[in-house]
C-alpha positions in Angstrom: 1.0 -10.4 -7.7 3.7 -8.9 -6.2 3.5 -7.9 -2.2 6.1 -5.6 -0.8 6.1 -6.9 2.7 9.6 -6.5 3.7 12.8 -5.3 1.7 14.3 -9.1 1.6 11.0 -9.6 -0.5 12.7 -7.8 -3.6 15.6 -8.4 -5.6 18.4 -5.9 -6.1 17.3 -5.6 -9.8 13.6 -5.1 -8.5 14.6 -2.1 -6.1 16.8 -0.4 -8.8 13.6 -0.7 -11.2 11.6 0.8 -8.6 13.8 3.9 -8.0 14.3 4.2 -12.1 10.7 4.1 -12.3 10.1 6.9 -9.6 12.5 9.2 -11.4 10.8 8.6 -14.9 7.2 9.4 -13.1 8.7 12.4 -11.2 10.0 13.9 -14.5 6.9 13.2 -16.2 4.7 15.1 -13.6 7.3 18.1 -13.6 6.8 18.1 -17.1 3.1 18.1 -17.3 3.0 14.7 -19.0 -0.4 13.3 -18.1 0.3 9.4 -16.9 -2.4 7.6 -15.3 -2.0 4.0 -15.2 -3.9 3.7 -11.9 -7.1 5.2 -13.4 -9.7 3.7 -11.8 -8.0 1.7 -9.4 -8.4 2.1 -5.6 -5.9 1.9 -2.6 -6.8 1.2 0.6 -4.7 2.5 3.1 -5.0 1.2 6.8 -3.5 3.5 9.6 -3.2 1.5 12.9 -0.2 4.1 13.8 -0.4 7.6 12.7 1.8 9.1 9.8 2.5 12.3 8.0 5.0 11.4 5.5 3.4 8.1 4.4 0.0 9.3 4.6 0.8 12.2 2.2 2.9 10.4 -0.2 0.7 7.4 -0.8 -2.8 9.8 -1.3 -0.8 12.4 -3.6 1.1 9.3 -5.3 -2.4 7.8 -6.1 -3.9 11.0 -7.2 -1.1 11.8 -9.5 -1.1 8.4 -11.2 -5.1 8.6 -11.6 -6.0 6.2 -8.5 -8.3 6.9 -5.6 -6.7 6.6 -2.1 -9.1 5.5 0.6 -7.8 6.6 4.1 -8.8 3.7 6.9 -8.0 4.4 10.2 -8.1 1.8 13.2 -11.4 3.3 14.5 -13.0 2.7 10.8 -12.0 -0.9 11.0 -13.0 -4.2 13.1 -9.2 -5.7 12.1 -7.8 -7.5 14.9 -10.5 -6.5 17.4 -13.8 -8.4 16.6 -12.8 -9.3 13.0 -10.0 -11.7 12.2 -7.5 -10.5 9.6 -8.1 -13.3 7.5 -11.9 -12.1 7.0 -10.7 -8.4 6.6 -8.3 -9.6 3.8 -11.0 -11.5 2.1 -13.7 -8.5 2.2 -11.3 -5.7 1.5 -10.1 -7.8 -1.6 -13.6 -8.0 -3.1 -13.6 -3.6 -3.1 -10.0 -2.6 -3.5 -7.0 -3.0 -6.0 -4.5 -2.9 -3.1 -3.8 -2.4 0.3 -0.9 -0.2 2.3 -1.0 -1.0 5.9 0.9 0.7 8.6 0.5 -1.2 11.7 2.3 -2.8 14.5 2.9 -6.6 13.9 4.7 -7.8 10.9 2.5 -11.1 11.2 -0.8 -9.0 10.3 1.0 -7.7 7.0 1.8 -11.2 6.3 -1.6 -12.2 7.0 -3.1 -10.0 4.9 -1.0 -10.8 2.0 -1.7 -14.6 2.7 -5.6 -14.4 2.7 -6.2 -11.4 0.3 -6.3 -11.7 -3.5 -4.7 -8.1 -3.9 -1.3 -6.9 -3.3 -0.2 -5.6 0.1 2.2 -2.9 0.9 4.0 -2.7 4.3 3.8 1.1 5.3 5.5 0.3 8.3 5.5 -2.5 11.3 7.7 -2.9 14.2 9.6 -5.3 12.1 10.1 -3.8 8.6 9.7 -0.5 6.9 10.2 -1.2 3.1 8.9 2.4 1.9 
């Protein structure tokens, strides 16, 4: 399982591979080639900070790749207020195939990755913005 928590987590070759894959997928989409590697997969998108580009890009990307994006605002979750991050990570890991989180503290992202059993993507923290 590979998390994307900060740029330092990725090697130069992995970054180049991600960018090459993005080019390939954009071309397939433009050419009308159906490619659904995330069919029947669900991505929970936790937003404790609002965003236009991050939300739209992740939602559209999931739909184009055959998956289902699930928007979760801070008002929808008890994470950090009444429910420890550890519990949130474990519970969401039972229902989702991955989590993208846009939050304040880098430690929250690190804890989701530590206690969850699914890939975690950092959509933005006060420390890092690998997307």
